[in-house]
N, C-alpha and C positions, 0 to 999 in steps of 0.2 A: 235684198236691201229695202229698208222701210223709207218712206218719204212722208214728211209732215206737210200739212196744208194749213195755211193761215189766211187771214183776211185783212185787207187794208181798206178802211173807209175814210173818204175825204169830206164827209159831212156836207154834201152838196145842197145848195138852196135852189130849188127849181121855181119856175114861174108860178105865181099864185101862192107860194109858201113863204114863211118867215124863217129867220134863224132859229126861233124856238121850235118850229116844225122840224128843221134839219137836225137839231140836237136830239129831239124826241125819236127820230128815225135811227140815229146812231145808237142810242141806248137800246132800242128794241132790237136792232140788228146784232149788237154785242150779246144780248141775252139769248137770241135765237142761235147765234154761232156757238155759244157755250152748250146749249141743249143739243145741237147737232154734232158736237164732239170735235170741232175745229181746234187746232193747237193754240193759235194766238189771234189777237184782234188788235190791230194798230190803227191809230188815227194820225192825221197829217197836220202840217202847219202851213197856213197861207195867210197873207196879209193884204189889206187894202183891196179886197175883191168882193164883188157883189154876189158871187155865185157859190162861195164856200164859206162856211161858218167857223171852221176850226182854226182860230188864230193862236190858241194857247193849248197845245196838247197836254201839258202837265196838269192843267186844271181839269180838262176833260177826262183824262185818265183817272184822276182822283175820284171823280163822280162815277165813272164806270166801275171802279173798284167797289163802290158801295152798292152797285146794282147787279153785280155778278158774284160768283162764288169761287171758281177755280180757273177759268181761262186766263192765259197770259195776256197782259195788256201792255201796250207800249206806243212809242212814237215812230212814225214813219214819214219824216223824222223831224227832230229838232235841228233848226238851222244854226249851227253852233257859231258860224262866222259872226253873228250879231251879238253874241252874249259872252259873259264871263264864264269860263269853265268852272270856276268855284261855285257860282250860283246855280248853274245847271246841275252840278253834282249834288248840291244841297237839295234841290227840288226832287231829284230822283232818289236820293237817300231817304227823304221823307216818304215817297211813294213805296220804296222797297220795305220800309218799316211798317207801312199800312197794309201792304200786300206781300208778305214774305214769299219769295220764290215765284212771283208772278209778274215781275216788271222787266221790260226791255227798254233800252235807250238806243234807238236808231238815230244816227246822225247823218244829216244830208248836207250836200255841198251847194245846192241851189239857193238863191236869195229868198225864195218863197213868196215873192211879191213884186211889185213894181218899184222902179228906182226911187220914187218918193218915199215909200214905206221903208226901203232899205236905208235911206238917209236918216229917217226918223229913228229907226232901231239902233243905228250906229252913232247917233248923235253923242258927242262927248267922248267917244272911244278914241284913244290916241295910240295905243300899242298896235304893232303890226305883226302879231304872232300869226304863223301860218295855221291852216286848219289842222294839219298833222300835229303840230305842237299843241294846239288846243285839245285835240282828242286825247293825246298823251296825258295832258294835265287832268282832264275829266276822269280818265281811267285810273290815274293815281289817286285822285280824291275819293272816288266811289269805293276803291279797295283799301283806302286808308294806308297807302304806301308812302314812305318817307321820300322827300324830294331828293333827286340824285345829287344835288349840290347842297351839302349840309350848311354852307355859308350863305345860301340864298335867303333873301329877305322873307320869303314865305315858308322856309323850311320849318317843319314841325306843325304846320297849320292843318287842322282837321275840319272836314266838311261834315258837320253834324246834321242829323244823327248818323252814327256809324251803324250800318246794317249787317246782321249776321249773314244775310244772303243778298249781296249787292245786285243792282240792276245789271242785266246782261247787255253788253255794249255791242252794237252793230254799226258797220260802215255801209252807207247806202250810196249808190251811184249808178251812172249809165254810160261809163266810159272805161277805157283801158287804164287811164290814170288813177281813177278811184279804186280799181281792182289792185293796182300795184301798191297803193297806199295801205289798203286793208291788209295785204299780204305782208308788207313791211312791219306793220303794227301787230301782226299776229292776231287779228280780230275776225269774227264772222263777217261775211260780205253778202250784200243783196244787190243784184243787178236789176235795174228797173226796165224791163223790156217793154212795159206799157208806155214808157217815156221815149226810149230809144229802141225802135222796133227793128233795127238793123241786126239780124241774127249773127252776121259775121263778126261784128263788134262784140256782141254778147259772148260768142264762143271764145274769141280771143281774150276777153276780159276774164272769163272763168278759167281759161288755161293758164294765163299769167298768174292769176291769184293762187292757183294750186301749186304751180311750179316755184313761185317765189315766196311762198308762205314761210314765215319765221316760226319754226317749231321750238325755238330755244326756251320758250316759257312753258313747254309741256303740252301745248294745244295742237290740235289737228285742224286743217281747213274745214270751214263750214260755209258752204255756198248755197244761196237761195236765189230763185228767179221770181221776180214780181211781174205778173201778167194781168192783162185785162181780159175778162172772160164773161160771156153771157150764155146761159143755158135756158132754152125755152121749150115749149111743147112741140113746136114745129120749126122747120128751117126758115119759113117765111117770117114767123114772128121774131125769131132771133135776128134776122137781117134787119127787120124794121126797128128793133130796139137798138141795134148797133148803129144804125144810120142817124140816131138822134144826136150823136156826138162826133165831132171832128176836132182833131188837134191842129194847131197852127204853129209852125216853126218860124221863129224870127231870126233872120240873118243880119246882124249888125255890121256896120261898116268897119268897126274895130276888129271884126273876126269872131266876136262872141256870138254863140248860137243858143237860143232858148226855145223851149216848147211850152205853150200855154193852151188854154181850153177854148178860146174863142177869138174871132177876128177883132172884136171890140177890145178885148184885153191886150191883144198883140199891138194894135194901133196905139192904145194908150201907153203901153210900154215904150214904143218907139218915140212917141211925143215927149214923154218924160225924160228919155235918155239923151235928148238933144243931139242925136247923130242919125245919119242916114241908115235906112234899113230896107229890107225886102221881106215879104211874107211868102211862106210856102204852105199851102193847104194840104194836109195829109188825110188820106182815106182812113177810115176806122181800122185800127190795128187789133181790135178785140178778137180773140178766139171765140167763135159763136156757133150755135147750132143746137141740135137735139142732144139727148144724152148719148146716143150712139156716136154722133159726129165728134162731140167734145171729148168723149171717152178715148177715142182714137188719138185725138190731138194731145191729150194729156200724157198718154203713153209715149207718144213721139217726143214730147218735151223731155220726159225723163230719160229716154234712150239717148237723145241727142246731147243733152247737157249733163246728165248724171248728177244733178244737184241733190242736196239733202232735203230741200224744202221748196214748195211753191207757195207764194203769197199772192192771193187773188184779189183784184179790185173789180167791182161790177158797178157800172154807171147806167142806170135806167131812170127815166123821169117818173115812172110809176113805181112808187116804193114797194107795192105788193109784188111787182115783177122782179124787183131786186131780191126780195126775200125768197121768192119762188126759185130764182136762179140758184141761190145757195142751197136750197132744199134739193133741187135736182142734181146739183153738183155732189151733194152728200150721197144721193142714191147712186150716182155713177161710181163713186169711190167704193161703195158697198157692194154693188151688183155687177159691175162690168169688168171684173177681172183685175182691178188695180189692187192687188194683194199687198202692194207696198205701203198702202195708206195706213198710218198709225192712228187707230181710234183712241180717243183720249180717256174713255172709261169703258170697262168691261160691260157695264150696264147698257150703255148706248149701243155698243156693238151687238149685244144680244137682242136689243130692241129692234135693230135693223134686220135681224134674221141671219 
């Protein structure tokens, strides 16, 4: 069984850097990922944050298309709850026309920011369509399929430009509920283990996704696992790099639970939400170590989860260490017995020996 390996980059802004620096790093990383033969490169959507620059994945993907040649590019993901399905479909139809066969539309469930930014993004929105309904609408628009109800006010509407090779749609999540929705819609699914590190939940989500998957549209389940990973020259260096980041889980009085990247962001979220909350500091959940250590862990991931793809995110303050981590990951895939890895070009595979 072959396994694909992709990359998720969140365009972090580290101390002493600017958003311009962060975008420059994302461009360089996408180009290096393509050179190394990774399958896809996704960028994220965050709002009202001082530590991440990518608030508009559609715009960033368009720029990356102009600076790469063949790697798949996409969103990890677009927070569809804020937007018109029609407009999202138009954006990704434009991208699909600019990069035929290279565009992915990953759709996330989280707000992607603080309550204030969510309020601003949804200002003036009156309809209460569910996320599942919105995903169904996007899917219909990007494939130019007629509305189920021919008498509907929007029946016959086309999201131009219609692409010969539409964007590939993915449901992203970190819960059993998101897995069930992806299965019901018959769409590929990505479980974000780097957000929810509970492997029991991940196993259950993947199981439910496969068991409940709707095959009526002629598709088979496609499950991916998104993991945080750091590969370094030594175990000590890997531990040091991993310790630079800690996740903070916010438990709201209403029962809502969210995960953010810093105590400051968590406290600001609690302040803006106007309800009581408590914080839980999580230890780094990144898989980290040398090539030998990480190689064993990757094989274990594949044996335990049997997913079709791993999507890797690597967060290090030193950008050169982030690049080096992906280079070492590529060496693991080439050298340490992971024969399942799908090299994206015969030339690259030959170059790696």
